[in-house]
N, C-alpha and C positions, 0 to 999 in steps of 0.2 A: 880402360880396364880389360885385361885379357880374360878369356873364357874361364880359366882355372880359378883366377882370383874372384871373379863374379860368382862362380858356383860355390866357392869356399865361404864367401861372405853371406850368401843366401842360406847355406847350410848352417853356418854358425848362428845366424840371426834367428832362423826358424827354431833351432834347438833351444836357444835362450828364451824364445817366446812360447815354447811348448806346442808348436804346430808342426804338422807333417805335410810334405809335398811329395807327389809322384816324381819319379826320375825325369820324366819328360817336361816337367813344368819349368825348371830353371833355364834351359836354353830358350824357351819361348819368352820368358820374362826378359832375358837379355835382348832378344830381338825387339821386344816392345820398347825397351829403353832406347834402342837405336832409332825406332820410329818416332818416339816422343821428342828426342833431342833434334832429330832432323826437321820435324815439323815446327819445333819451338823456334827455330831460326827465322821462320817467316810468320808464325802465328803465336801470339803471346799466350802460351798454355801454362807455363810454370816459371816462377822466379828461381827455382832450384834447378841448377844445370850441371853441377859437379856430379860425376857418375856415382861416387860413393854416397853422396847425399840423396840422389834420386833413389838409389837402392834402399837406403834406410828409411828416409822420410816419406817416400811414396810407396815403394813396394812392401817393405817389411811392416810399415805402419798399417797398410791395408790388410796384409795377411794376418796381422795380430788379432783381428776380430773374427777369424774363422770359427772359434768356439761359439760365438754368438749366432752364427748362421748355419751351423751343423744341423741337419735334419730338416732344413727349409727346402721347399721346392722352387721358390722364387724370391728375387731380391729387386727392390726398387731403390736406385741410388739417386738421391735428389741433390741438385747442385753438383753434378758429377765432375764438372770442370774437365780436366784431362783424363778422367776415367778412374779416379781413385775414391773409394776402394773397389768399384765395380769390376774393372778389368782383371786385376790380380785375383779377386775372389772367383771369377768365372774360370780363369786358367787353373786355379787350384782345385776347383770342384766343378768339373765340366757339366754335371747334370743340372746345375742351377740355371734357371731361366732369369737372366739379368736384363733389366731395363735401366738405362741411364738417362737422366733428364737434365737439361741445362738451358738457361735463357739466352746464352750467348751463341749465336749461329756459327761462328768460326770454330768454337770448341766442339760443337756437335758435328760439324763437317769433318774435323779431325777424327772424332770417335767413329763416325760411319766409315771413314777411309781405313782406319786401323782394324775395324771389325772385319773388313773385306780382305785383309791381307792373308793369303794362303799360308797355312802352317802355324798360325798363332792359336788356333783352336777356339775361335770366338764366334763360330757359326751359331746363329740363333739369338745372339745378343742384339739388343735394340738400343738405339740412341734417338731421343726425341727432343726436338727444339720447341720448348714452350716454357712458360713461367708457372711453376707449381703454386697454385693458390687454393688448393683444397677441393678442387672439383674434378676428380679423376676422369669421369665420363666425358665431360666437355673438353678436357685437355688431351684426351686420347691416351690416358695412362692407365695401366692395369692396377688392380689391387694386388698386394704382394704379401708373402709370409714374413718378410723382413723389409722394413722401410728404414733406410739408413742414410745418414749424412755425416760428412766429415768437415768440421769448421765451416758449416754453411750459414748458420745463424745461431743466436743465443739459445740456450736450452729452453727457456720458457716459450719462446716463439716457435721452436721446433716441435715442442709437445702440443702446441695449439694446432699446428699444421698437419703433422705426419699421420695422426690416427685416421684421417679421411681416406688414406691409401691402404689401410690394412685389410688383408683378407681375414676371414674368420679364424680366430685363434692365433693371429700373427703378433709380431713384436715390433715396436718402434725401437731402433737402435741409435744411440747418440755416441759419436766418437768425440771425446772431450780432451782438453789439455790437462791442466793441473786438476787433481782429484777434488771432487766435491763430497761433502759428508753424506752418508746414506740418509740421515734424517732430512737434509735439505732436498735430496733427490726425491725422497718419498713425499715430502710436502708439495713439491712442484707437481708431482704426478697426481696426487689426490685432488688438487685444485681443478684438475681437468678430467676427472673421472677415470684416471688411469691408476695402475699399481706398478710399483718397482719390482721387476722380476729378478734382476741381478745387477751388480755394480762391481767392476773389477779394475783396480789400478795396477799399472805396470810401467816399465821404462823401456824406451827403445834401446836395443842391445849395445850400440856403439857410442852414441852421443850421451846416453843416459837421460834423454828428454822424458819428462813425465807425461803419461797418458792415462786416460780412464775411458772405459767403455761401459755404458749403462743401457739396459734393456727394460722396456716398459710394455705393458699389455692393458687392454681395456678391462675394467673391473666387471 
């Protein structure tokens, strides 16, 4: 994919999703895609390797949740895998303190390498190799304003785990596939002493794949 087509697809996608990026973000995202695909040839990071799909199903899917992290100072991305949504969120909002955690050492090795790439704008981002089990101090993980996961575990399990990592006033953010009803989301939250802050259903702009993002807070 050439530079112009990549930039056009990112611009179209962000417009459809209602999110805004600075002019310098798109070329850095394209460099990140190059790093991802280069590493993926030797380390199993993602099954999605077609550039158009990487752009939509990794980059735009991550950027779609920018409204849920606006105003936050820190993000903890649990089960970060190849760095989604953490890396695109950091690129889009450089002031965010982003920590990514994964239990697979090779994936964390990739994340640390890509964080160190000059020009990507990821300075200060952290990648931690550990299994998140709800003990942030013992695991060396920070408490964060937004604790987020994408397809990491089922929602009930995520709502059991994630609140342990919340900073005061923070939100647990769940990136989901097909939309769940707000009554069901609210019921799942209340079982765990949480409240539903927001739930938003949308579609990815090119494939039309269904997505939902839901935010929760302690009661």
